[in-house]
N, C-alpha and C positions, 0 to 999 in steps of 0.2 A: 601609683602609676595606673593610667587608664588601660583596661584590657580591651583589645579589639573584639567587636561583637562577631558572632558566627559568620555573618555576611562578609565582613571585612576579612576574616581569616580565609574564607573560601576564595575571595578575590585574590589574596596574596598567594594562596596555593596555586591558583590558576595561572599566575604569572610564572610559576615554576612547574607547569603541568608535566612536562616530560620528565623532570627529575622526580616528581612525585610518583609517576607511573613506573619509572625504573626501580624505585625503592619499594613500593607496595604492590605493584602488579608486574613483578619481574618475570612471570611466566608468559607475558605478552611480548609484542615487538611493535616498532614504529612502522606505519604504512602511510607515507605522505604526511598529511596534516593531522593524522589520528594515531592513537595508540590502540592496538587491537589485542584483546585478551578474551578468555572464556566468560568471565563474569566478575563482579566486584569483589568476589572472595579469592581472586587470583587463580582461578582454575584455568588450565590450558584450553585454548580454543580461540575462536575469532568472532564470537557473537556480540561482544561489547566493544563500543567505540568511544574513546575519550578524545575530545577536541583539544589539540595541543596549542592552538593560537586563536586569537579573536578573529571572527569573520562576520559577515552580514547574517550568517545563519545562527550565530550564537557565540558565547564567550568561552574562552579557554577554560578547561577544567570541567565543562559540562559533559555528561556521558549518557549513553543510551544502550541498553541491552536489547538487541533486536529479537532475541528469542523469547523474552518475557515481557517486554514493554517497560521494564523498570528504567528509571532515569534519576539523575541527581547531580551532585557536585562532588568535589574531591574530599570534603568532610565525610560524605557517605562512603567513599572508597576506603578511607582510613578506618571507619567504623567496621565495615564488612571485612576488610583484609585482616584486621587485628582481632576481630571477634568481640569487640567491646559491647557491653550492655548498658553502660552509663555514659551519657553524653558528655559529662565533665571529663571522662577519660579521653574521649575523642578530641576535645578542645586542648587538653594538656599535651596529647601526642602531636597535634598540629603545631602548637607553639614550639614544642621541642624540635620538630622537623625544620621549622622556619628560623630556629635559633633566636626566638624572641625572649627578652628578659621576663622572668616571672614576676607577678605582682607582689609588692612588698607589704601592703596593708592587710590587716586581718580581714577587712571587709571584702577585699578583692581576691584573697587567696582561695584556691579551689578547695572545696570541702571534701573530705575523704571518709566521712563517717559511714559505717556499714549499716545496712538495714536488714531486718530479719527476712529470710526467704519466705515468700508467700504472704507477706504483710501488705497492708493497704498502701504503704509508701513504696514498696517494691512494685506494686501494681501500677501506681501513678508514674513511676519511672519508665516502666515498659511502655505505657501509653505515650509518653513523651517521645520515646525513641521510634515509635511507629509513624506511619504516614497515611494521608488520605487514600481511599481505595480506588479513586478514578484511574483507569488504565492499568490496574494491578491484577494479580492472580485472584485476589478476593472478589473483584468484580466479575471475573470470568466464572468463578465458582458459583456465585449467586445466580448468574444468568443460567448456568447449567441446572440449577434448582428451580428454574422458572420465575425467579425474582428479578424483575427488570422494571425500570421506570418508577420505582418507589420514591416517595418524597423523604427528605431528611434522613440521610444515612450517615450523618456526622457522628453518631455513637459508634461507628465501625471504623477501624483502621487496618492497615496491612503492615506486617513485619516480614521482611524477606528471609530472615535467618533467625527464627525464634528457637531458643534452646528447648530440647526435649530429652528426658531421661526415662528409659523404660522402668528402671527401679533405682533405689538409692545407691546401689553398687555398680550400676551399669554405666557405660560411657555416655558422654553428652553428644547428642546429635543436633543438627539444625535442620529445620523445615520451614517453608513459608507458612504463615499463620494469619488467620482473620482474628483481630483483636477487638473485643466489644467492651465498651466502658460500662461498668456497673455504677449507678449513681443513687444517692439518697434523694429525698423529696426536694431538697434545695439545689440539686444539680451537682453536688460535690462528688467527685469520683472516689468511691470506696473500694473498688476492686476492678478486675478485668477478667474476661473469659477468653480463653485461647482455643481456636479450632485449627489444628494443623492440617494443611492442605497438600494435595499432590502438587508436584512442582510445575505441572502444566495447568493447574486449576480445574482439572476434570472431575475432581471429587476430593474426598478427605485423604490424608496421607496414609500410607500403608504401614501403620504402626498400631500397637495394641490398644493404646488409650488415645483417642483422637481429640478429646476435649478435656480441658482442665480449667478450673477457676482459681483465682487467688485474691486475697484481700478480705474485706468485711462485706459479706454477702447477705446476711440474714435480714429480711425485710426489704431489701433493696432490689433493683432490677436494671436491666438494659432498657432504656426508655426511648421510644420514638414518638415525638410530639410532646406538646406541653401539657401540664396538668389541666384537667377539664372535669366537667360534671359527669361526663360519660366516657368510659374507656374500656379496653379489653386487656385481660392479663392471661398469660399462659406460660408454658415452660421454655421451649427453645427459641433462639433468635430467628431461625429460618421459619418456624411455625408462625410466629407473630408477624414477620415481614410478609408472609404469604397472605395473611388477613389484610395487612395494610395495602398490599397491591390492589386488592379488590374493593377496599374501603379506605381510600386515601386520606379522608378527613378524620379517621378514627385514631385517637391516641392509643398506643399499645405499649405493653410492658412485658419483657421476657424475664421471668424469674430464674430460669436456667435449670431448674429441677422441680419435681413434684413437691418435695419437702419444702423448698424455698418458696414455691408458689403458695403453699398452704399458709406460710407465715408472711406473705406480702403485706406491707403496711399501706393502708388506704390513704390517698391524698385527702386533705381536709375538705376540698371542694367536691369530692366524688359523691354522686347521687345514684348512678347506675353503673354496675360492673358486669361486663360480658366475660364469662369464664370460658376461655378457649382450652378445653381439656384435651389431653392426649387419651387415646382410646385403649387404656390398659388399667390394671388395678391401682397403680400409683396415681394415675390421673383421676380415678374415682375418689381416692382418698383426698387429693387436693381439692377437688370439686366440693366434696361434702364439708370440708373444713372452711372453705371460703364462703359457702352459702350460710353456714352457721354464723361466722363472724360478720358477714355483711348484714344479716338479719338483725344481729345485736346492735350494729351501728346504724340501723335504719337506712340501709343502702339496698336498692333493688339489685338482685343477682339473677342473671339470665345465663343459662348454660348453652354453649355452642359445642356440638359434637361432630367430629369428622366422620366421614364414611369409612376411611381407612385408619391407619395408625395415628396420623396427625394431619394438620391442615396443609403442610408442605407436601406430604404424600398425595393428598387430594388435588393440590394444584398441579403437580407434575403428571398425575394420572388422568385427570379429567379436564384440566384447562381453566383459564381465568373465568370464562363466562359461567361454567358450571359451579365453580366455587362461589362466585358472586351470588348466584341464584340460591 
């Protein structure tokens, strides 16, 4: 039996929008042609509007959270209200709600295999469940850091409810997060980097560990731009995007830490490497290691040093023109 694709499932849910809302967003209530609730996680309030019937302004089931700018369809509502982390679970839940028959063939049956926490496969699944950053808290956060108008931000996504645990025994919390794709030289996603954000995008979340990576990271990086003969490499995503804001044609790579920067694998086409070091002892270590390895590979290595701690601090303190100079 053919399984409906996600777009078809979202359309079917839209035809039963009010029933979906009463089931998953029961803390809200109907107001005319909309269902009002606090957010997609079923919080009490009136910030989120779900369209209950088709109109010239949009299709039934589409929703907008006026407080955050988040938007989506009823599959997103099911994902958020149930706290799912795997999209296959969202699809199965939607099928169950719609009382659709389950596929009979082994090829069509949903896969239930578990993957190790923190693995490359788990990282790819988190990436799949995230969304482009346009109009999200991630975009707000980057603008607050002085990063605006940069080209090619496709390696970044936004997850509105990314799991966070302070320690192995602690409770699971959820925070908005910027998700960065870590890729190898062929563009395959090998890991992701999570930066948990304040709920209004004003900065990082008020938690003890605001950044964590998962997956296969050694030698790989978050890459902005295609492989080229000339590129820059550094540690943080914000650091390298700051450089790209003032040098938009420069390919840059964020290795995410000094240790990983020291082990960054050079693209075969690379002839000149700008090392965008952080201004600390770990940054010195990464600089020295890269210079030595670049010299052995007959690659020109040129060190770029910030005036403050890193280039994003320089950007926010001195502005675009000063950083470009």
